[in-house]
Structure formats: C-alpha cells, structure tokens
N, C-alpha and C positions, 0 to 999 in steps of 0.2 A: 425330816430333812429341811433344815432351816437355812436361811440366807443371812449371813452376817453383813450388816450394813453399817459402815462407819460414817459418822457425821463429822464434817470438817468445819471448824469454827472459822468464819471469815474475818479477816482483819478489816476489810473495807467492803461495805455492801453498796454497790453502785446503784441498784434499783431504789433502795431506800433513800439514798442521798439525792438522786435525780427527782424523786417524788417530792421530797422536802423542798428542793429548789423551785420546782414548778408551783407548789402551793404558795410559797413566799411571793413569787412573781405575780401569781393570780391575785393575791390579797393586795399587793402594792399597786397594781394597775387597774383594780376594780374601779369602774366609773370614770376612767380617764378617756380623753379623746385620742384619736389616732396620732396627732402631732405630739401630745403629751407622752404617749406610749413610746414613740420613736425617740424622744428626748431622754426618757427614763432608760431605755435600752442602751442608748449611746453612752450615757453616764456610767451605767453598770459595767459596760465593756472594759472600762479603765479601772474599775474598783475591785475587780476579781484578781486574786493572786494567780500568777502564771506558773504552770507546772513544768515548763521547759527549762 
C-alpha cells in the first residue's frame, strides 16, 4: 500500500530568491558604518524594479 506523491516544479522559488538577496546585501554592507548602511539602503530602494 504505497502513497503516490506528485512533485510540482515551481516556476518561482521565493525562499531561494530571498536568501540570494540577503546574501548580496550582507556582502555589500560588510564593514560599513550605520550611516553608510542607511545610505546604501536608501539608494537600493529606488534601484529595485516595482512589481505593481
């Protein structure tokens, strides 16, 4: 008596994407001061494509 398990291929893996984004930010802000980090985040806010 076996169970049939279907695997669904994801078109978009949000966890994988989020981890990649976090890793990139961590590398970019490594050894920055708090004011530099704030400036970096402010600039990045306007560089990301809007999904709306």
